[in-house]
C-alpha positions as CSV (number, residue, x, y, z in Angstrom):
1,M,-2.4,28.0,32.0
2,R,-4.3,24.7,32.2
3,L,-4.1,24.4,28.4
4,V,-0.3,24.6,28.5
5,R,-0.1,22.1,31.3
6,L,-2.4,19.6,29.4
7,L,-0.4,20.0,26.2
8,G,2.8,19.4,28.2
9,I,1.3,16.2,29.7
10,A,0.2,15.0,26.3
11,I,3.7,15.6,24.9
12,Q,5.4,13.8,27.7
13,A,3.0,10.9,27.4
14,E,3.6,10.7,23.7
15,G,7.3,10.9,24.2
16,L,7.3,8.0,26.7
17,R,5.1,5.9,24.4
18,L,7.3,6.5,21.4
19,R,10.5,5.7,23.4
20,Y,9.0,2.3,24.4
21,Q,7.6,1.7,21.0
22,I,11.1,2.4,19.4
23,R,12.7,0.2,22.0
24,R,10.3,-2.7,21.2
25,I,10.8,-2.3,17.4
26,I,14.6,-2.4,17.8
27,I,14.4,-5.5,20.0
28,R,12.1,-7.1,17.5
29,L,14.5,-6.3,14.7
30,V,17.5,-7.7,16.5
31,L,15.6,-10.9,17.4
32,C,14.4,-11.3,13.9
33,Y,18.0,-11.0,12.5
34,G,19.2,-13.5,15.1
35,I,16.4,-15.8,14.2
36,L,17.3,-15.5,10.5
37,I,20.9,-16.3,11.2
38,L,20.2,-19.3,13.4
39,V,17.5,-20.6,11.1
40,F,19.9,-20.5,8.2
41,C,22.7,-22.2,10.1
42,S,20.5,-24.8,11.7
43,A,18.7,-25.5,8.4
44,T,21.9,-25.9,6.6
45,F,23.4,-28.5,9.0
46,G,20.0,-30.0,9.7
47,H,19.4,-30.5,6.0
48,I,22.8,-32.2,5.6
49,A,22.2,-34.5,8.5
50,G,18.5,-35.1,7.7
51,W,19.2,-35.7,4.0
52,Y,21.7,-38.5,4.8
53,W,19.4,-40.0,7.4
54,L,16.3,-39.8,5.3
55,C,18.0,-41.1,2.1
56,E,18.8,-44.4,4.0
57,R,15.1,-44.9,4.6
58,L,13.3,-43.0,1.7
59,S,13.9,-42.0,-1.8
60,P,15.7,-38.7,-2.5
61,L,12.4,-37.0,-3.5
62,Q,10.6,-38.1,-0.3
63,A,13.6,-36.9,1.7
64,A,13.4,-33.5,0.1
65,L,9.6,-33.2,0.8
66,V,10.1,-34.1,4.4
67,L,12.8,-31.5,4.8
68,T,10.7,-28.9,3.1
69,G,7.8,-29.6,5.5
70,V,10.0,-29.3,8.5
71,D,11.4,-25.9,7.2
72,L,7.9,-24.6,6.7
73,L,6.8,-25.7,10.2
74,L,9.8,-23.9,11.8
75,A,9.1,-20.8,9.8
76,L,5.5,-20.7,11.0
77,I,6.5,-21.1,14.6
78,F,9.0,-18.2,14.4
79,A,6.5,-16.0,12.6
80,L,3.9,-16.7,15.4
81,V,6.5,-15.7,18.1
82,V,7.2,-12.4,16.3
83,A,3.5,-11.6,15.7
84,R,2.7,-12.1,19.4
85,M,5.0,-9.2,20.5
86,T,2.5,-6.4,21.2
87,E,2.4,-3.1,22.9
88,G,3.4,-3.3,26.6
89,R,1.6,-1.9,29.7
90,V,3.6,1.3,29.9
91,E,2.9,2.1,26.3
92,S,-0.8,1.5,26.7
93,E,-0.9,3.7,29.8
94,A,1.0,6.5,28.1
95,R,-1.3,6.3,25.1
96,A,-4.3,6.6,27.5
97,V,-2.8,9.6,29.3
98,R,-2.1,11.3,26.0
99,V,-5.6,10.7,24.7
100,Q,-7.2,12.1,27.9
101,A,-4.9,15.1,28.0
102,L,-5.7,15.9,24.4
103,Q,-9.4,15.5,24.9
104,E,-9.3,17.9,27.9
105,T,-7.2,20.3,25.8
106,V,-9.9,20.3,23.1
107,E,-12.6,20.8,25.7
108,S,-10.6,23.6,27.3
109,V,-10.1,25.3,24.0
110,S,-13.7,25.0,23.1
111,L,-14.7,26.4,26.5
112,S,-12.3,29.3,26.0
113,A,-13.7,30.0,22.5
114,L,-17.3,30.0,23.9
115,L,-16.3,32.4,26.7
116,V,-14.6,34.7,24.2
117,Q,-17.8,34.8,22.0
118,L,-19.9,35.4,25.1
119,M,-17.7,38.3,26.3
120,T,-17.7,39.8,22.7
121,R,-21.6,39.7,22.6
122,L,-21.8,41.1,26.1
123,M,-19.5,44.0,25.2
124,A,-21.4,44.6,22.0
125,S,-24.7,44.6,23.8
126,R,-23.4,47.1,26.4
127,A,-22.0,49.3,23.7
128,K,-25.5,49.5,22.1
129,D,-27.0,50.6,25.4
């Protein structure tokens, strides 16, 4: 009975963890798509405005290099924001509950196997007597 209860707890904890993990992944995907769209639109209009402004002060080649550097810096900032999104508190706790329940299940099964072997040997030794 304890084994079934522990397996049930492990399954519930894993389900909770997976739900939150899927939710986080979906949110990350939506945010990444939004980032891509906004970066594309902003970069397009920013390039146009920046190109005209920079060409008044620099050569066209220098203006292109400046715009390229700004693009790379923005891409790095966005990549860092996405990379910082990690597993939340609920997911961590659900994982810990799952691990503990599975460990106790293994211990319970091992204890049951030992008891079965002990009972078998006791029965065999009594049968010899």
